C-alpha positions as YAML, in Angstrom:
chain: A
units: angstrom
residues:
- id: 1
  name: MET
  ca: [-55.24, 131.94, 58.81]
- id: 2
  name: LYS
  ca: [-58.06, 130.25, 60.69]
- id: 3
  name: LEU
  ca: [-56.12, 130.27, 63.96]
- id: 4
  name: TRP
  ca: [-55.27, 133.96, 63.54]
- id: 5
  name: LEU
  ca: [-58.91, 134.84, 62.87]
- id: 6
  name: ARG
  ca: [-60.07, 132.81, 65.86]
- id: 7
  name: ARG
  ca: [-57.66, 134.71, 68.10]
- id: 8
  name: LEU
  ca: [-58.80, 138.02, 66.60]
- id: 9
  name: HIS
  ca: [-62.41, 136.98, 67.19]
- id: 10
  name: LEU
  ca: [-61.62, 136.34, 70.85]
- id: 11
  name: LEU
  ca: [-59.51, 139.48, 71.26]
- id: 12
  name: PHE
  ca: [-62.34, 141.71, 70.04]
- id: 13
  name: ALA
  ca: [-64.69, 140.06, 72.52]
- id: 14
  name: LEU
  ca: [-62.30, 140.64, 75.42]
- id: 15
  name: VAL
  ca: [-61.50, 144.27, 74.55]
- id: 16
  name: PHE
  ca: [-64.88, 145.50, 73.34]
- id: 17
  name: GLY
  ca: [-67.18, 142.98, 75.01]
- id: 18
  name: LEU
  ca: [-68.24, 145.20, 77.91]
- id: 19
  name: PHE
  ca: [-69.24, 148.08, 75.64]
- id: 20
  name: ILE
  ca: [-70.96, 145.81, 73.10]
- id: 21
  name: SER
  ca: [-72.92, 144.24, 75.97]
- id: 22
  name: CYS
  ca: [-73.95, 147.72, 77.12]
- id: 23
  name: LEU
  ca: [-75.19, 148.58, 73.63]
- id: 24
  name: SER
  ca: [-76.98, 145.24, 73.46]
- id: 25
  name: ILE
  ca: [-78.90, 145.76, 76.71]
- id: 26
  name: THR
  ca: [-79.77, 149.41, 76.12]
- id: 27
  name: GLY
  ca: [-80.75, 148.69, 72.51]
- id: 28
  name: ALA
  ca: [-83.18, 146.02, 73.68]
- id: 29
  name: LEU
  ca: [-84.60, 148.35, 76.34]
- id: 30
  name: LEU
  ca: [-85.13, 151.18, 73.85]
- id: 31
  name: ILE
  ca: [-87.58, 149.08, 71.84]
- id: 32
  name: TYR
  ca: [-90.07, 149.30, 74.72]
- id: 33
  name: ALA
  ca: [-88.57, 152.19, 76.72]
- id: 34
  name: LYS
  ca: [-91.46, 154.60, 76.09]
- id: 35
  name: ASP
  ca: [-94.00, 151.91, 76.88]
- id: 36
  name: ILE
  ca: [-92.16, 151.11, 80.10]
- id: 37
  name: GLN
  ca: [-92.04, 154.71, 81.31]
- id: 38
  name: THR
  ca: [-95.71, 155.18, 80.41]
- id: 39
  name: ALA
  ca: [-96.69, 152.06, 82.36]
- id: 40
  name: VAL
  ca: [-94.57, 153.00, 85.39]
- id: 41
  name: GLN
  ca: [-95.60, 156.69, 85.50]
- id: 42
  name: PRO
  ca: [-98.97, 156.95, 83.74]
- id: 43
  name: GLU
  ca: [-99.77, 160.24, 85.49]
- id: 44
  name: LYS
  ca: [-96.94, 161.93, 83.54]
- id: 45
  name: TRP
  ca: [-97.53, 160.48, 80.09]
- id: 46
  name: THR
  ca: [-101.26, 159.73, 79.76]
- id: 47
  name: VAL
  ca: [-104.40, 161.88, 79.89]
- id: 48
  name: ASP
  ca: [-108.15, 161.43, 80.18]
- id: 49
  name: LYS
  ca: [-109.97, 161.97, 76.92]
- id: 50
  name: ARG
  ca: [-112.59, 164.66, 77.40]
- id: 51
  name: GLY
  ca: [-114.23, 165.97, 74.25]
- id: 52
  name: ASP
  ca: [-112.19, 166.94, 71.21]
- id: 53
  name: LYS
  ca: [-108.56, 167.97, 71.05]
- id: 54
  name: LEU
  ca: [-107.96, 171.71, 71.13]
- id: 55
  name: PRO
  ca: [-106.71, 173.57, 68.04]
- id: 56
  name: PHE
  ca: [-102.95, 173.88, 67.75]
- id: 57
  name: SER
  ca: [-103.15, 177.66, 68.13]
- id: 58
  name: GLN
  ca: [-104.98, 177.42, 71.46]
- id: 59
  name: ILE
  ca: [-102.58, 174.80, 72.80]
- id: 60
  name: VAL
  ca: [-99.53, 176.87, 71.89]
- id: 61
  name: THR
  ca: [-100.97, 180.17, 73.16]
- id: 62
  name: THR
  ca: [-102.07, 178.65, 76.47]
- id: 63
  name: LEU
  ca: [-98.81, 176.79, 76.99]
- id: 64
  name: GLU
  ca: [-96.64, 179.84, 76.31]
- id: 65
  name: ALA
  ca: [-98.76, 181.85, 78.76]
- id: 66
  name: GLN
  ca: [-98.35, 179.18, 81.45]
- id: 67
  name: THR
  ca: [-94.62, 178.62, 81.02]
- id: 68
  name: GLY
  ca: [-93.43, 182.03, 79.88]
- id: 69
  name: GLU
  ca: [-91.36, 180.28, 77.20]
- id: 70
  name: GLN
  ca: [-91.67, 180.09, 73.43]
- id: 71
  name: VAL
  ca: [-92.68, 176.73, 71.94]
- id: 72
  name: GLU
  ca: [-89.99, 175.29, 69.66]
- id: 73
  name: LEU
  ca: [-91.31, 171.82, 68.91]
- id: 74
  name: LEU
  ca: [-94.72, 170.18, 69.21]
- id: 75
  name: MET
  ca: [-94.97, 166.38, 69.09]
- id: 76
  name: PRO
  ca: [-98.58, 165.17, 68.74]
- id: 77
  name: GLU
  ca: [-99.57, 161.58, 69.48]
- id: 78
  name: SER
  ca: [-101.87, 159.43, 67.36]
- id: 79
  name: LYS
  ca: [-103.17, 157.49, 70.39]
- id: 80
  name: ALA
  ca: [-105.95, 159.37, 72.19]
- id: 81
  name: HIS
  ca: [-104.80, 158.52, 75.74]
- id: 82
  name: LEU
  ca: [-101.22, 159.76, 75.35]
- id: 83
  name: ALA
  ca: [-100.08, 163.23, 76.37]
- id: 84
  name: TRP
  ca: [-98.43, 165.40, 73.74]
- id: 85
  name: GLN
  ca: [-94.80, 166.43, 74.18]
- id: 86
  name: VAL
  ca: [-93.46, 169.95, 73.69]
- id: 87
  name: LYS
  ca: [-89.95, 171.39, 73.66]
- id: 88
  name: LEU
  ca: [-89.65, 174.93, 75.01]
- id: 89
  name: GLY
  ca: [-87.18, 177.62, 74.07]
- id: 90
  name: ASN
  ca: [-85.13, 177.07, 77.24]
- id: 91
  name: GLY
  ca: [-84.52, 173.41, 76.33]
- id: 92
  name: GLU
  ca: [-87.05, 172.09, 78.83]
- id: 93
  name: TYR
  ca: [-89.71, 169.58, 77.79]
- id: 94
  name: VAL
  ca: [-93.38, 169.61, 78.76]
- id: 95
  name: SER
  ca: [-96.02, 166.90, 78.70]
- id: 96
  name: ILE
  ca: [-99.44, 168.45, 78.00]
- id: 97
  name: ASN
  ca: [-103.07, 167.41, 77.79]
- id: 98
  name: PRO
  ca: [-104.24, 168.13, 74.21]
- id: 99
  name: TYR
  ca: [-107.87, 168.29, 75.37]
- id: 100
  name: SER
  ca: [-107.31, 171.09, 77.90]
- id: 101
  name: ALA
  ca: [-103.78, 172.45, 77.23]
- id: 102
  name: GLU
  ca: [-103.00, 171.62, 80.88]
- id: 103
  name: VAL
  ca: [-99.36, 170.99, 81.75]
- id: 104
  name: VAL
  ca: [-99.09, 167.42, 83.00]
- id: 105
  name: HIS
  ca: [-95.34, 167.17, 83.55]
- id: 106
  name: ARG
  ca: [-92.22, 169.33, 83.06]
- id: 107
  name: TYR
  ca: [-88.95, 167.49, 82.64]
- id: 108
  name: ASP
  ca: [-85.44, 167.32, 81.30]
- id: 109
  name: TYR
  ca: [-85.46, 165.01, 78.28]
- id: 110
  name: TYR
  ca: [-82.47, 162.92, 79.37]
- id: 111
  name: SER
  ca: [-83.84, 162.45, 82.89]
- id: 112
  name: THR
  ca: [-86.63, 160.23, 81.57]
- id: 113
  name: PHE
  ca: [-86.17, 156.48, 81.29]
- id: 114
  name: TYR
  ca: [-86.24, 156.67, 77.48]
- id: 115
  name: GLY
  ca: [-83.90, 159.66, 77.27]
- id: 116
  name: PHE
  ca: [-81.45, 158.25, 79.82]
- id: 117
  name: THR
  ca: [-81.32, 154.86, 78.08]
- id: 118
  name: MET
  ca: [-80.85, 156.50, 74.68]
- id: 119
  name: ALA
  ca: [-78.03, 158.69, 76.01]
- id: 120
  name: ILE
  ca: [-76.20, 155.56, 77.21]
- id: 121
  name: HIS
  ca: [-76.85, 153.75, 73.96]
- id: 122
  name: ARG
  ca: [-75.68, 156.56, 71.68]
- id: 123
  name: TRP
  ca: [-72.88, 158.37, 73.56]
- id: 124
  name: LEU
  ca: [-72.38, 156.59, 76.93]
- id: 125
  name: LEU
  ca: [-73.89, 159.56, 78.81]
- id: 126
  name: TYR
  ca: [-70.74, 161.68, 78.58]
- id: 127
  name: GLN
  ca: [-71.04, 165.26, 77.33]
- id: 128
  name: ASN
  ca: [-68.27, 167.84, 77.70]
- id: 129
  name: SER
  ca: [-68.67, 171.50, 78.63]
- id: 130
  name: ASP
  ca: [-69.04, 172.50, 74.96]
- id: 131
  name: GLY
  ca: [-71.99, 170.15, 74.50]
- id: 132
  name: ASP
  ca: [-70.02, 167.71, 72.34]
- id: 133
  name: LYS
  ca: [-70.46, 163.97, 72.79]
- id: 134
  name: PRO
  ca: [-67.06, 162.47, 71.92]
- id: 135
  name: PHE
  ca: [-67.96, 158.92, 73.02]
- id: 136
  name: ARG
  ca: [-70.50, 158.65, 70.22]
- id: 137
  name: HIS
  ca: [-67.52, 157.78, 67.99]
- id: 138
  name: TRP
  ca: [-66.48, 155.05, 70.41]
- id: 139
  name: VAL
  ca: [-70.02, 153.67, 70.28]
- id: 140
  name: SER
  ca: [-69.79, 153.60, 66.47]
- id: 141
  name: ILE
  ca: [-66.43, 151.82, 66.71]
- id: 142
  name: CYS
  ca: [-68.02, 149.20, 68.95]
- id: 143
  name: ALA
  ca: [-70.84, 148.76, 66.40]
- id: 144
  name: LEU
  ca: [-68.20, 148.32, 63.68]
- id: 145
  name: VAL
  ca: [-66.39, 145.73, 65.81]
- id: 146
  name: LEU
  ca: [-69.67, 143.86, 66.29]
- id: 147
  name: LEU
  ca: [-70.17, 143.85, 62.52]
- id: 148
  name: LEU
  ca: [-66.64, 142.48, 62.02]
- id: 149
  name: GLU
  ca: [-67.14, 139.89, 64.76]
- id: 150
  name: VAL
  ca: [-70.20, 138.53, 63.01]
- id: 151
  name: ILE
  ca: [-68.38, 138.37, 59.66]
- id: 152
  name: VAL
  ca: [-65.33, 136.65, 61.17]
- id: 153
  name: GLY
  ca: [-67.51, 134.23, 63.12]
- id: 154
  name: PHE
  ca: [-69.44, 133.39, 59.96]
- id: 155
  name: TYR
  ca: [-66.16, 132.76, 58.11]
- id: 156
  name: LEU
  ca: [-64.93, 130.46, 60.88]
- id: 157
  name: TRP
  ca: [-68.10, 128.42, 60.42]
- id: 158
  name: VAL
  ca: [-67.94, 128.35, 56.61]
- id: 159
  name: LYS
  ca: [-64.25, 127.44, 56.27]
- id: 160
  name: PRO
  ca: [-64.12, 123.87, 57.70]
- id: 161
  name: ARG
  ca: [-65.89, 120.92, 56.11]
- id: 162
  name: ASN
  ca: [-69.19, 119.48, 57.34]
- id: 163
  name: ARG
  ca: [-70.40, 122.97, 58.14]
- id: 164
  name: LEU
  ca: [-74.08, 122.04, 57.84]
- id: 165
  name: LYS
  ca: [-73.70, 119.24, 60.38]
- id: 166
  name: ARG
  ca: [-72.52, 121.84, 62.87]
- id: 167
  name: LEU
  ca: [-75.81, 123.74, 62.59]
- id: 168
  name: VAL
  ca: [-77.41, 121.40, 65.10]
- id: 169
  name: ILE
  ca: [-78.30, 122.03, 68.74]
- id: 170
  name: LYS
  ca: [-78.19, 118.92, 70.91]
- id: 171
  name: ARG
  ca: [-80.19, 119.72, 74.02]
- id: 172
  name: ARG
  ca: [-78.72, 116.80, 75.98]
- id: 173
  name: ALA
  ca: [-75.13, 117.81, 75.32]
- id: 174
  name: LYS
  ca: [-72.86, 119.03, 78.08]
- id: 175
  name: PHE
  ca: [-73.25, 122.69, 79.03]
- id: 176
  name: ARG
  ca: [-70.05, 123.82, 77.34]
- id: 177
  name: ILE
  ca: [-70.90, 122.01, 74.10]
- id: 178
  name: LEU
  ca: [-74.48, 123.29, 74.20]
- id: 179
  name: MET
  ca: [-73.24, 126.86, 74.64]
- id: 180
  name: TYR
  ca: [-70.85, 126.44, 71.72]
- id: 181
  name: GLN
  ca: [-73.63, 125.06, 69.51]
- id: 182
  name: LEU
  ca: [-75.93, 127.97, 70.41]
- id: 183
  name: HIS
  ca: [-73.09, 130.44, 69.79]
- id: 184
  name: THR
  ca: [-72.51, 128.99, 66.32]
- id: 185
  name: VAL
  ca: [-76.08, 128.36, 65.20]
- id: 186
  name: LEU
  ca: [-77.49, 131.71, 66.32]
- id: 187
  name: GLY
  ca: [-74.51, 133.55, 64.85]
- id: 188
  name: VAL
  ca: [-74.94, 131.89, 61.46]
- id: 189
  name: TYR
  ca: [-78.71, 132.12, 61.15]
- id: 190
  name: LEU
  ca: [-78.94, 135.73, 62.37]
- id: 191
  name: ALA
  ca: [-75.74, 137.07, 60.84]
- id: 192
  name: ILE
  ca: [-77.48, 139.27, 58.25]
- id: 193
  name: PRO
  ca: [-79.87, 141.12, 60.64]
- id: 194
  name: LEU
  ca: [-77.02, 141.59, 63.13]
- id: 195
  name: ILE
  ca: [-74.78, 143.10, 60.45]
- id: 196
  name: LEU
  ca: [-77.55, 145.41, 59.24]
- id: 197
  name: ILE
  ca: [-78.47, 146.51, 62.78]
- id: 198
  name: ALA
  ca: [-74.83, 147.34, 63.51]
- id: 199
  name: PHE
  ca: [-74.48, 149.17, 60.18]
- id: 200
  name: SER
  ca: [-77.68, 151.19, 60.68]
- id: 201
  name: GLY
  ca: [-76.47, 152.14, 64.16]
- id: 202
  name: MET
  ca: [-73.23, 153.51, 62.72]
- id: 203
  name: ALA
  ca: [-75.24, 155.45, 60.12]
- id: 204
  name: PHE
  ca: [-76.68, 157.76, 62.80]
- id: 205
  name: ASN
  ca: [-73.16, 159.04, 63.57]
- id: 206
  name: TRP
  ca: [-70.91, 158.26, 60.60]
- id: 207
  name: LYS
  ca: [-73.36, 159.53, 58.01]
- id: 208
  name: ASN
  ca: [-71.01, 160.31, 55.14]
- id: 209
  name: VAL
  ca: [-69.24, 156.95, 55.04]
- id: 210
  name: THR
  ca: [-72.34, 154.81, 55.54]
- id: 211
  name: GLN
  ca: [-74.29, 156.90, 53.04]
- id: 212
  name: GLN
  ca: [-71.61, 156.24, 50.43]
- id: 213
  name: VAL
  ca: [-71.99, 152.50, 51.07]
- id: 214
  name: VAL
  ca: [-75.76, 152.73, 50.52]
- id: 215
  name: GLU
  ca: [-75.27, 154.76, 47.34]
- id: 216
  name: THR
  ca: [-72.74, 152.24, 46.00]
- id: 217
  name: LEU
  ca: [-75.02, 149.27, 46.64]
- id: 218
  name: THR
  ca: [-78.16, 150.94, 45.22]
- id: 219
  name: PHE
  ca: [-76.47, 152.66, 42.23]
- id: 220
  name: SER
  ca: [-78.13, 155.97, 43.07]
- id: 221
  name: LYS
  ca: [-77.61, 159.05, 45.23]
- id: 222
  name: VAL
  ca: [-79.34, 159.88, 48.50]
- id: 223
  name: GLU
  ca: [-81.44, 162.96, 47.89]
- id: 224
  name: THR
  ca: [-80.80, 166.15, 49.86]
- id: 225
  name: ARG
  ca: [-84.02, 167.50, 51.33]
- id: 226
  name: PRO
  ca: [-84.74, 170.95, 49.85]
- id: 227
  name: VAL
  ca: [-85.00, 173.87, 52.26]
- id: 228
  name: PRO
  ca: [-87.17, 176.89, 51.36]
- id: 229
  name: ALA
  ca: [-85.54, 180.30, 51.13]
- id: 230
  name: ALA
  ca: [-85.59, 182.49, 54.22]
- id: 231
  name: LEU
  ca: [-88.53, 184.83, 54.65]
- id: 232
  name: ALA
  ca: [-88.36, 188.55, 55.27]
- id: 233
  name: SER
  ca: [-86.90, 189.32, 58.70]
- id: 234
  name: ASN
  ca: [-89.99, 191.26, 59.78]
- id: 235
  name: ILE
  ca: [-92.28, 188.19, 59.49]
- id: 236
  name: GLU
  ca: [-93.13, 186.75, 62.88]
- id: 237
  name: LEU
  ca: [-95.28, 183.91, 64.15]
- id: 238
  name: ASN
  ca: [-99.01, 184.49, 64.28]
- id: 239
  name: ALA
  ca: [-100.44, 181.77, 66.51]
- id: 240
  name: LEU
  ca: [-103.86, 182.08, 64.88]
- id: 241
  name: ALA
  ca: [-102.33, 181.22, 61.50]
- id: 242
  name: LEU
  ca: [-101.12, 177.86, 62.85]
- id: 243
  name: ASP
  ca: [-104.47, 176.10, 62.38]
- id: 244
  name: GLU
  ca: [-104.85, 177.39, 58.85]
- id: 245
  name: SER
  ca: [-101.27, 176.33, 58.15]
- id: 246
  name: TYR
  ca: [-102.13, 172.76, 59.11]
- id: 247
  name: ARG
  ca: [-105.20, 172.82, 56.87]
- id: 248
  name: ASN
  ca: [-102.94, 173.93, 54.03]
- id: 249
  name: VAL
  ca: [-100.57, 171.06, 54.85]
- id: 250
  name: LEU
  ca: [-103.43, 168.60, 54.41]
- id: 251
  name: SER
  ca: [-104.29, 170.21, 51.09]
- id: 252
  name: VAL
  ca: [-100.76, 169.37, 49.92]
- id: 253
  name: PHE
  ca: [-100.66, 165.85, 51.44]
- id: 254
  name: PRO
  ca: [-104.29, 164.82, 52.13]
- id: 255
  name: HIS
  ca: [-103.42, 161.36, 53.45]
- id: 256
  name: ALA
  ca: [-100.40, 162.31, 55.55]
- id: 257
  name: SER
  ca: [-100.18, 161.82, 59.33]
- id: 258
  name: LEU
  ca: [-98.61, 164.60, 61.38]
- id: 259
  name: PHE
  ca: [-95.41, 163.72, 63.23]
- id: 260
  name: ARG
  ca: [-93.96, 167.00, 64.50]
- id: 261
  name: ILE
  ca: [-94.33, 170.77, 64.15]
- id: 262
  name: TYR
  ca: [-91.17, 172.89, 64.23]
- id: 263
  name: PHE
  ca: [-91.76, 176.53, 65.15]
- id: 264
  name: PRO
  ca: [-89.56, 179.41, 64.02]
- id: 265
  name: LYS
  ca: [-86.87, 180.24, 66.59]
- id: 266
  name: LYS
  ca: [-86.36, 183.72, 65.20]
- id: 267
  name: ALA
  ca: [-88.04, 186.16, 62.83]
- id: 268
  name: GLY
  ca: [-88.02, 185.15, 59.17]
- id: 269
  name: GLU
  ca: [-88.07, 181.38, 59.68]
- id: 270
  name: HIS
  ca: [-90.79, 179.05, 58.42]
- id: 271
  name: ILE
  ca: [-93.11, 176.73, 60.32]
- id: 272
  name: GLY
  ca: [-92.04, 173.18, 59.48]
- id: 273
  name: PHE
  ca: [-94.57, 170.33, 59.46]
- id: 274
  name: ARG
  ca: [-92.94, 166.92, 59.40]
- id: 275
  name: VAL
  ca: [-95.41, 164.32, 58.14]
- id: 276
  name: GLN
  ca: [-95.55, 160.71, 57.05]
- id: 277
  name: ASN
  ca: [-97.08, 159.96, 53.67]
- id: 278
  name: PRO
  ca: [-98.45, 156.54, 52.67]
- id: 279
  name: GLY
  ca: [-95.57, 154.37, 51.49]
- id: 280
  name: GLU
  ca: [-93.01, 155.88, 53.87]
- id: 281
  name: SER
  ca: [-91.33, 153.82, 56.59]
- id: 282
  name: HIS
  ca: [-91.13, 156.90, 58.81]
- id: 283
  name: ALA
  ca: [-92.05, 160.60, 58.69]
- id: 284
  name: TYR
  ca: [-89.58, 162.12, 56.23]
- id: 285
  name: SER
  ca: [-91.92, 164.33, 54.19]
- id: 286
  name: TRP
  ca: [-92.16, 168.05, 54.95]
- id: 287
  name: VAL
  ca: [-94.40, 171.05, 54.34]
- id: 288
  name: TRP
  ca: [-93.30, 174.57, 55.22]
- id: 289
  name: THR
  ca: [-95.63, 177.51, 55.72]
- id: 290
  name: ASN
  ca: [-95.40, 181.24, 56.28]
- id: 291
  name: PRO
  ca: [-95.83, 181.76, 60.07]
- id: 292
  name: SER
  ca: [-97.78, 184.97, 59.50]
- id: 293
  name: THR
  ca: [-100.03, 184.22, 56.52]
- id: 294
  name: ALA
  ca: [-100.19, 180.37, 56.68]
- id: 295
  name: GLN
  ca: [-99.30, 180.20, 52.99]
- id: 296
  name: VAL
  ca: [-97.39, 177.08, 51.90]
- id: 297
  name: THR
  ca: [-93.79, 178.06, 51.13]
- id: 298
  name: GLY
  ca: [-92.45, 174.64, 50.12]
- id: 299
  name: PHE
  ca: [-92.89, 170.90, 50.45]
- id: 300
  name: TYR
  ca: [-90.99, 167.64, 50.01]
- id: 301
  name: ASP
  ca: [-92.58, 164.25, 49.33]
- id: 302
  name: ALA
  ca: [-90.16, 161.58, 50.61]
- id: 303
  name: SER
  ca: [-92.47, 158.77, 49.48]
- id: 304
  name: LYS
  ca: [-91.42, 159.52, 45.88]
- id: 305
  name: ALA
  ca: [-87.69, 159.53, 46.62]
- id: 306
  name: ASN
  ca: [-85.28, 157.26, 44.72]
- id: 307
  name: VAL
  ca: [-84.06, 153.85, 45.93]
- id: 308
  name: ALA
  ca: [-80.99, 155.10, 47.78]
- id: 309
  name: THR
  ca: [-83.05, 157.66, 49.71]
- id: 310
  name: GLN
  ca: [-85.74, 155.10, 50.58]
- id: 311
  name: VAL
  ca: [-83.10, 152.67, 51.87]
- id: 312
  name: TRP
  ca: [-81.35, 155.42, 53.79]
- id: 313
  name: ASN
  ca: [-84.60, 156.60, 55.37]
- id: 314
  name: PHE
  ca: [-85.49, 153.04, 56.35]
- id: 315
  name: LYS
  ca: [-82.47, 152.72, 58.65]
- id: 316
  name: TYR
  ca: [-84.26, 154.14, 61.72]
- id: 317
  name: LYS
  ca: [-87.27, 151.82, 61.57]
- id: 318
  name: PHE
  ca: [-85.05, 148.84, 60.82]
- id: 319
  name: HIS
  ca: [-82.65, 149.61, 63.65]
- id: 320
  name: ILE
  ca: [-85.42, 149.62, 66.26]
- id: 321
  name: GLY
  ca: [-87.45, 146.83, 64.63]
- id: 322
  name: SER
  ca: [-90.54, 148.99, 64.32]
- id: 323
  name: PHE
  ca: [-91.60, 148.04, 60.81]
- id: 324
  name: GLY
  ca: [-93.50, 144.78, 61.18]
- id: 325
  name: GLY
  ca: [-95.77, 144.98, 64.20]
- id: 326
  name: PRO
  ca: [-95.45, 143.78, 67.82]
- id: 327
  name: VAL
  ca: [-94.33, 140.24, 66.91]
- id: 328
  name: LEU
  ca: [-91.30, 141.54, 65.02]
- id: 329
  name: GLU
  ca: [-90.50, 143.96, 67.86]
- id: 330
  name: PHE
  ca: [-90.39, 140.99, 70.24]
- id: 331
  name: ILE
  ca: [-88.07, 139.14, 67.84]
- id: 332
  name: TRP
  ca: [-85.92, 142.28, 67.62]
- id: 333
  name: ILE
  ca: [-85.43, 142.23, 71.40]
- id: 334
  name: PHE
  ca: [-84.06, 138.70, 71.10]
- id: 335
  name: ILE
  ca: [-81.73, 139.75, 68.27]
- id: 336
  name: ALA
  ca: [-80.66, 142.88, 70.18]
- id: 337
  name: LEU
  ca: [-79.62, 140.74, 73.17]
- id: 338
  name: LEU
  ca: [-77.58, 138.31, 71.05]
- id: 339
  name: PRO
  ca: [-74.35, 140.40, 71.24]
- id: 340
  name: LEU
  ca: [-74.60, 140.11, 75.03]
- id: 341
  name: PHE
  ca: [-74.94, 136.34, 74.74]
- id: 342
  name: PHE
  ca: [-72.07, 136.08, 72.24]
- id: 343
  name: THR
  ca: [-69.80, 138.12, 74.50]
- id: 344
  name: ILE
  ca: [-70.60, 136.10, 77.63]
- id: 345
  name: SER
  ca: [-70.32, 132.75, 75.86]
- id: 346
  name: GLY
  ca: [-67.11, 133.76, 74.06]
- id: 347
  name: VAL
  ca: [-65.44, 134.85, 77.30]
- id: 348
  name: TYR
  ca: [-66.70, 131.64, 78.92]
- id: 349
  name: PHE
  ca: [-65.02, 129.52, 76.24]
- id: 350
  name: TRP
  ca: [-61.77, 131.44, 76.75]
- id: 351
  name: LEU
  ca: [-61.87, 130.98, 80.53]
- id: 352
  name: LYS
  ca: [-62.58, 127.27, 80.24]
- id: 353
  name: ARG
  ca: [-59.73, 126.86, 77.79]
- id: 354
  name: HIS
  ca: [-57.12, 128.74, 79.87]
- id: 355
  name: PHE
  ca: [-58.29, 128.25, 83.44]
- id: 356
  name: LYS
  ca: [-59.39, 124.65, 83.84]
...
């Protein structure tokens, strides 16, 4: 049994190692990808603070006049020196100065360092003519293999006797022995975060299966976010009502921080304000308003969701390590690069064993 598992452990590394290494590197880069692109090209992503930020209505009206396109998505930033990001109706993205509504940069999302790295990490860049991303399933399979590799490796450590004595790193040992000790010790001590990172990565694609696992473990059901009924088809967006809409949002959730504003793509749709309430790991609460009258048409407070929903919503922040400050993010980079180390060291052991 042990010999069979050891061979399976090695086989997975040889077959899936290249792809797992790719996910490992890109996953580590994504933790600081936006910071990297801002530091490398500050003229495209930062602005000079001059006075107060303009009202949402003025920003949207000015931007649509400049670009000739309808605004679909507005992404404000909490930091004063960062430009706001906007998605236009033609799929193009715009970086704007919230103090002047000036267009700083127009770009394709996946041409940026962050977007390009994310596209590799999630679907290996490939997209067919229909817009489907079939390799996202292969990426999920690789994440599943990583999860199984960690479990099998942990079992191989647990099974023999004197397992605790093997959790020692002797710095003066020969290189091959030192590599083996690091492979074992790091795999055992960091098995749980590695398993959870792999599982949360699969959850972005294989939602139904992973959601059932969360529901089984938490003995509750993940809540479905309510969606307000469609408005009359003759109701259209009134840009001047946007500012009043936001004031009404704050009357519903006074302590919430704004994350994104989703504009109606066609007549009869609501304006959606995605916000983060105190107690939430990420922005999962919503307020919808009438785009013409600014009246609140519905809201959802994710901070009061049940256990299964809270765990399910936490997967994004956990996956990227953005839930405990900069120190934890740095630790997360180390953990994200471990699959790369395990693959290289595992292949090294195999080569040394078969090609002396």
